[in-house]
N, C-alpha and C positions, 0 to 999 in steps of 0.2 A: 150519514154522518152529519152531525152539527158541530159547530165551533162556538163555544161560549166564552165570554170575556168578563173579567172583573179586575179591580185593583184596590189598593188601600184597604186591605182586609183588617188590619189593626186588631189582631186576635189577642192582644194583651188585655182587651176587654172581654170578660167572660161571655157576655151575650154574643159577641162576634165569634169567639172561639167555638161555642156550642153550635152556632148556625152552620159553620163550615164543617165541623166534625160530624154533624148529623145529616149531611147531604146523603141522598140515596146511594146505596152501594150497587144498585141495579140499573137505574134509569139512564146512566151516562156511559155505559160500558163501550159503546161504539163512538163516543164523542171526544172532542178535544177541548181542553180548558186552557185559556190564557190568563196568567196571573201577572199583572203589570206592576208589581212591586208593593212594598210596605206591608209585609206580613207581621213581623215582630222583631225587636232587636235581639231577643234571646235565641241564639242559633240552635239550641237543643229543641226548643219548641217549634222552630222552623222545620226541623227534621221530622218531628212527630206529625205536623200538619201536612207536609209534602208527601210523606209516606202514606198517610191516609188518603189523600186525593189521588195519588198515583194508582191506587188500587181501584178507585171508583171510575176513572176515565181511561179511555184508550190511550190518550197522550195528555200530559200536562206540560205547558211551556211557561218559563218564568224568567223575569229579569229582576234583580234586586232594586229596591228603592232606597231612599236616604235613611229611613228608619231601620232598614235591615243592616246597614253598615255602621250604625251607632255602636260604640264600644260599651260593653257592660262591665260590671265589676269583675276583676280577675282576668280580663282579656289583655294579655301582654303583646298585642299586635297593633298595627295601624289599620285604618279603614280600607285601604287598598288590599291589604292582605286578607282582611275579612271578606271583602267582595269576592276574591278568588276562592276563598274557603267555601263560600256559599255556592259558587258554580260547581266546585268539585262535589260538595255535599248533594246538591240537586241531581247531578248526573248519576251519582252512586245510588240514588233512590229511584232512578228511572224517569226523572223529570228533566226535560230538555231545556238547555240554555243556548242551543244552536238551532238553526232553522229546521223546520219540518218541511220536507220537499216531496211533492208528487207531481205528476204531469198536470193534474187539475188545479192544485193549490200549493202555494208556498206560504208559510207563516214564519216571519223573520223577526227575532228579538233584536231590539235596538238599544244598546247600552249608551248611557248618557249621564250628564250632570248639568249644572247651570253655570253660565259663564258671564253673567251680567249684560248679555246682549239685549235684555229686556229693560235695562236701566241699572243704575247704581244703587245699592241698598243704603237706606238711611242709617244714621247712627243708632236709632232706636232698634231697627231690624238687626243690625250687626250685634247689638247687645242681647236681643231677645230670641233670635232664631237659634233653635237648639242644635242644629247641625254644627254651628261654630264652636260648640262646647263638646258635643257628643261624638264628633268625628275627629279623627287624627289623620292628616294627609301628609304626603311627602312632596307635594307640589301645589301651586296656586290653582284657583278655580278654572281659569282659562286653559291652562295646561292639562288639568284633569279632564275637562270636557274633551279636549283633543285626544287624550289617551283613550278614553272610552270609545269615542267615535272611530278611532283607528281600528278597534277590535271588530267593528261592523264592516269595514271596507271589503274583506274577502267575500261577503255574502250579499253584495248589492247588485248582483247580476243574475237574477232569477228569471227563468223562462216559463214558469207555469202559467196556465190560463188566467188564474186569479192570484193576487198577491195581497196578503194581510201582513201588516207590521205592527209592532207594539213597543212602547217605551214607558218607563215610569214618568219621565219628565215631559213637560209641555213643549211641543215643537214650534209654536208661534204664539206671540202675545195676543194676536188677533183672535185666538180661540177663547179668551177670557171675556165674558159678557161685560158690556160697558156700564151696566147699572149695579155692579157688585159694590159692597161696602168699601169705604176708604181703606180699611185695613187689608182687604184682599188686594187692592191696587198697589198698596205699599209693599206687598210681598212679591210683586211681579219679578223683581230682579233675581229671586231665588226659585222661580217656577220652572225655568228651562233654558233652552238655547235655540236661536234661529238656525244654528248649524244642523240641528236634527232635521228640520224641514228640508234643508238642502239634500241630505242623504235620502229622505223619503222620495223626493223628486227623482233622484238618480235611480233608486230602486224601482220606481214606477208603482208604488203602492196604490191599490184600489181603496183600501180602508186602513186607517191607522188608529189603534187603541192607545190611549195615554192615561195617566193617572195623576197623582200628586196634588192637584188643585182642589179635590173634593167637590167639584162643581160638575155634576152630570150634564154633559152636553152632547149634541149630535149635529154636526154642521159640515157643509161641503166648502172646501177652499182650494182653488187652483187645481181642480181635477181629483183631489183626494177627499174621501169622506172621513171625518175625524169623529171619534167616539170616546167620551169619558164615562165610564160606568163604575165609579168609585163606590165601594161598599160603605166606607166612611165610619166615623165614630157613632156610637149609639144615639147621640142627641142630634144627628144630622139628617134625620129622615126627610126634612123639608127640602134638601138639596141632593140627597142620595137615595136611590130607589130600592136598595137592599135586595137586589135580584141578580142572578146570573143572566147576562144578555146574550141571546143567540145572534151571531154576526155572520154565520155561514150555514146555509141549509139548502137542501134540494139542489146541490151542486152549484150554488151561486152565493156571492157575497150579498149580505142584507144591507142595503143602503136606505137612507131616509128614515131611520128609526126615530120615532118620537121620543124625545128625552127632555129633561128639565131645561128650561122652565116651561116648555110647551105642553108636557105631558104630566098628569098627576102621578104621585107615587103609587106603586102597586106592589 
């Protein structure tokens, strides 16, 4: 059995949609796929894609990203209600949003949001960041982060030999490369929360997969190996490798994966 990871599928782009829909129906039957958020805002298309992937893999695990809870035309709900709709939908299709647990391996979804622990967003970001228009919440960002993290609390005491966790949002601002463009640094406040990292330390993760930043990275920090393997937008081949990444095989977590900016796109 292998475990594969990706995030930020953004299948509202036809090129991305076709790539995932055309994955082999044979090659991954014994394997697990981690989807670390941002499939598409259209919940009906989320259903089609998840149903397709659930048939191709032994197990698929999923956490919603910010794009997944954007409200589309005709949705008379708030984004928290949509989040829970996505969980119910995924489970109805055989896609797990709860931990996969065996004596050898636990894979733990970590729900999250951003809480400005990476900094306060500028006025420009407040005006331009789509979440502030496309999402409708019943609480402020800090309370929202605490709400999501509270959902993880019952699952932070795993006893398996190896533990893999995954979230959509970034667990530490230290995971963002220092030489990224200024616009990326300006977006740090809406990238994640330092409280995610605290939960990962409590869980004892060996490897954590995250998404959202669209910056493929592989780095060790405080005993946890962090991996971002975003599929990304079609024009982002220079920072996204456009592959499923194997993160567990031959009974062991794969650490030290070469990833952007150290490895070429393949």
